[in-house]
C-alpha positions in Angstrom: 0.0 0.0 0.0 2.8 2.4 0.9 4.6 1.6 -2.3 1.6 2.5 -4.4 1.3 5.8 -2.5 4.9 6.6 -3.2 4.7 5.8 -6.9 1.7 8.1 -7.2 3.7 11.0 -5.9 6.9 10.0 -7.7 5.5 9.6 -11.2 4.3 13.3 -11.6 7.8 14.5 -10.4 9.6 12.3 -12.9 7.3 13.5 -15.7 8.1 17.1 -14.8 11.9 16.4 -14.7 11.7 14.7 -18.1 9.8 17.6 -19.7 12.3 20.0 -18.2 15.3 18.1 -19.5 13.7 18.0 -23.0 13.3 21.8 -22.9 16.9 22.3 -21.8 18.2 20.0 -24.5 16.1 21.7 -27.2 17.3 25.1 -26.1 20.9 24.0 -26.1 20.5 22.4 -29.6 19.1 25.6 -31.1 21.7 27.7 -29.3 24.5 25.6 -30.8 22.9 25.7 -34.2 22.5 29.5 -34.1 26.1 29.8 -32.9 27.3 27.8 -35.8 25.3 29.9 -38.3 26.7 33.1 -36.6 30.2 31.8 -36.8 29.9 30.9 -40.5 28.5 34.3 -41.2 31.2 36.0 -39.2 34.0 34.0 -41.0 32.6 35.2 -44.3 33.5 38.8 -43.5 36.9 40.4 -44.2 39.3 41.1 -41.3 42.9 42.3 -40.8 45.4 40.7 -38.4 49.1 40.0 -37.7 50.5 36.6 -38.4 54.1 35.6 -37.6 55.8 33.2 -40.1 59.2 31.5 -39.9 61.7 32.3 -42.6 63.7 29.8 -44.7 66.7 31.2 -46.7 67.8 30.0 -50.1 71.5 31.0 -50.4 74.0 29.8 -52.9 76.5 32.6 -53.2 80.0 31.1 -53.6 82.1 34.0 -52.2 80.2 35.0 -49.1 78.1 33.5 -46.3 75.6 34.9 -43.9 76.9 34.7 -40.3 75.9 35.6 -36.8 72.3 36.0 -35.7 70.1 35.8 -38.8 66.5 37.0 -38.7 64.4 33.9 -38.4 60.8 35.2 -38.7 58.6 38.0 -40.1 55.3 39.3 -38.8 52.9 40.1 -41.7 49.8 42.2 -41.4 47.3 40.6 -43.7 43.6 41.0 -44.7 41.2 38.3 -45.9 38.0 36.5 -45.2 37.8 35.1 -41.7 38.1 31.4 -42.6 41.2 32.1 -44.8 42.8 34.0 -41.9 41.9 31.3 -39.4 43.5 28.7 -41.6 46.7 30.7 -41.9 46.9 31.4 -38.2 46.8 27.6 -37.4 49.2 26.6 -40.1 51.7 29.6 -39.8 54.4 27.6 -37.9 54.5 25.0 -40.7 54.1 27.6 -43.6 57.7 28.8 -43.9 58.3 31.9 -46.1 61.1 31.3 -48.6 63.6 34.2 -49.1 66.0 34.0 -52.0 69.0 35.9 -50.7 70.4 36.7 -54.1 67.1 38.4 -55.1 67.0 40.7 -52.0 67.7 44.4 -52.4 70.7 44.7 -50.0 71.9 48.1 -48.9 75.4 48.5 -47.6 76.1 49.8 -44.1 78.7 52.6 -44.6 80.5 51.9 -41.4 80.8 48.1 -41.9 81.6 46.5 -45.2 80.5 43.1 -44.0 77.0 44.3 -42.9 74.0 45.0 -45.0 70.3 45.7 -44.5 67.1 45.1 -46.5 63.9 47.2 -46.4 61.1 44.6 -45.9 58.7 46.6 -48.1 60.8 45.5 -51.1 59.8 41.9 -50.3 56.1 42.6 -50.4 55.4 41.5 -53.9 57.6 38.4 -53.6 55.9 37.3 -50.3 52.4 38.1 -51.6 52.9 35.4 -54.3 53.7 32.9 -51.6 50.6 33.9 -49.6 48.2 33.1 -52.4 45.2 35.1 -53.7 42.9 34.6 -50.8 45.0 36.8 -48.5 46.2 40.4 -49.1 49.6 41.4 -47.6 49.3 45.0 -46.2 52.8 45.5 -44.5 55.7 43.7 -42.9 57.2 44.0 -39.4 60.0 44.8 -38.8 60.5 47.3 -41.6 64.3 46.6 -41.8 66.3 43.4 -41.6 70.1 43.4 -40.9 72.5 40.8 -42.0 76.2 40.0 -41.4 78.3 38.5 -44.2 81.7 36.9 -44.2 84.1 36.0 -47.0 84.2 32.2 -47.9 87.8 30.8 -47.6 89.4 27.4 -47.9 92.2 25.8 -45.9 93.7 22.5 -44.8 92.9 21.3 -41.3 94.6 18.3 -39.4 92.4 15.3 -38.6 92.6 14.3 -34.9 91.3 10.8 -34.1 89.3 10.6 -30.9 89.7 7.0 -29.7 90.4 5.1 -26.6 92.3 1.8 -27.1 92.7 -0.9 -24.4 95.2 -3.6 -25.1 95.3 -7.2 -24.1 98.2 -8.2 -21.7 101.6 -8.0 -23.4 100.3 -6.0 -26.4 101.0 -2.4 -27.2 100.8 0.3 -29.9 103.6 -0.6 -32.4 103.9 3.0 -33.7 101.8 6.1 -34.0 98.2 5.9 -35.1 97.8 6.3 -38.9 95.0 8.5 -40.2 94.3 8.5 -43.9 94.1 11.3 -45.0 95.8 13.0 -42.0 94.3 16.4 -43.1 91.3 17.6 -45.1 90.2 20.8 -46.9 87.5 22.8 -45.2 85.7 25.9 -46.4 83.3 28.4 -44.9 83.0 31.9 -43.5 86.4 33.4 -42.7 85.3 34.3 -39.2 84.7 30.6 -38.5 87.5 29.0 -40.5 90.2 31.2 -38.9 89.4 29.7 -35.5 89.8 26.0 -36.7 93.2 24.3 -36.8 91.9 20.7 -36.6 88.8 18.6 -37.0 88.0 15.7 -34.7 86.6 12.3 -35.5 83.7 10.7 -33.7 84.7 9.0 -30.4 85.2 5.2 -30.5 86.5 2.8 -27.8 88.3 -0.4 -28.5 88.9 -3.1 -25.9 90.9 -6.3 -25.7 93.0 -5.3 -28.7 95.7 -7.8 -29.7 96.2 -7.3 -33.4 96.5 -4.5 -35.9 93.3 -3.2 -37.5 91.8 -0.4 -39.6 88.4 1.2 -39.3 86.5 4.1 -40.7 85.6 7.1 -38.5 83.1 9.8 -39.2 84.2 13.4 -38.9 82.3 15.6 -36.4 80.6 18.3 -38.5 81.0 22.0 -37.6 78.1 24.3 -38.2 78.6 26.6 -41.2 81.7 24.7 -42.3 81.9 22.4 -45.4 84.2 19.3 -45.4 85.5 17.8 -48.7 84.9 14.4 -47.1 82.9 13.1 -44.2 85.0 10.2 -42.9 88.6 9.0 -42.7 90.4 5.7 -42.2 92.2 5.0 -38.9 94.9 2.3 -38.8 96.1 1.0 -35.4 99.4 -0.9 -35.5 99.5 -3.4 -32.7 102.5 -5.5 -31.6 103.3 -8.0 -28.8 105.9 -6.6 -26.4 108.4 -7.9 -23.9 110.3 -6.4 -20.9 114.1 -6.4 -20.8 117.0 -4.3 -19.5 120.5 -3.1 -20.3 123.4 -1.9 -18.1 124.4 1.6 -19.0 127.8 3.0 -17.9 127.7 6.4 -16.2 129.7 9.1 -18.0 131.2 12.1 -16.3 131.2 15.5 -18.1 133.1 18.7 -17.5 135.5 17.3 -15.0 138.6 19.5 -14.6 141.9 18.1 -15.9 143.4 18.3 -12.4 140.7 16.0 -10.9 139.3 12.5 -11.3 135.8 11.5 -10.5 134.2 8.1 -9.9 130.5 7.3 -9.5 129.0 4.6 -7.4 127.7 2.6 -9.0 129.6 3.0 -12.3 126.7 1.7 -14.3 122.9 1.7 -13.9 120.2 -0.7 -14.9 117.7 0.6 -17.4 114.4 -1.4 -17.8 112.4 -1.0 -21.0 109.5 -2.4 -22.9 110.0 -3.2 -26.6 108.0 -5.0 -29.3 109.3 -8.4 -30.2 110.0 -7.2 -33.7 112.4 -4.6 -32.4 113.9 -6.6 -29.5 117.2 -7.4 -31.2 117.6 -3.8 -32.2 118.0 -2.5 -28.7 121.6 -2.1 -27.3 123.4 -0.2 -24.6 124.5 2.6 -27.0 121.0 3.8 -27.4 120.9 4.9 -23.7 123.0 7.5 -21.9 123.6 8.1 -18.2 125.4 11.4 -17.5 126.7 13.2 -14.5 127.7 16.8 -15.1 130.5 18.1 -12.8 129.2 21.7 -13.2 125.9 20.7 -11.7 127.4 19.4 -8.5 127.1 21.6 -5.4 
């Protein structure tokens, strides 16, 4: 009985809530629909706004190179229909503007022969073609771009191998490391090339080495510098060694004629490490042990 009473009161409430929810949903639907129509109508109108674009330079001048801080973006004031501007705003970061350096109207800076400037208004027609017909370019910010140039030069730089070699027991480097070629021609802006005396290879480590070997090593690139080759060949001569010794007599220098001098001991033992290939070439005459009388207090 109580359940029937409760259902009688509950059903009208549920029906009212249902009707209210329907009204709310209907209102929201028409609000959304009207907002869409308003937005489409608004986007069909013309507007003006500023959009910042990144710059990509095309530069192939053989005698000079741009150096230092190079302007990397331009802000364009453009006009167009709302949907066209909205599309450009969202794609601006991916839409790079291409500047052909050789076609820019450079003006020399009287106080610095390596510095030049460009009035961005002279780029307007060139950039407008890249923007397409749906957008009109009004003006460019900043109004002036400054560039630094440096003469391109070539020179020879030594190649320095960057390696760490660990040998097996009783093995050693037979002679100096051999790099082929031991130097390369590099070219680039004079302000950079003048600071470079050598180029390094990539780092490589070799362990448990017990025989000679050759390997190719990539050269580490330097920003703004061109290498005639990107890798070199490193040869590591490895030989087995042994330990030995020789007795070397002590010689006395600058002793006055009126005096005699003896050292104790009269010979010293010199321990050395030598490759097996060169073992028989080692003799006492290759070492000297000297006492200079003039240095005695």
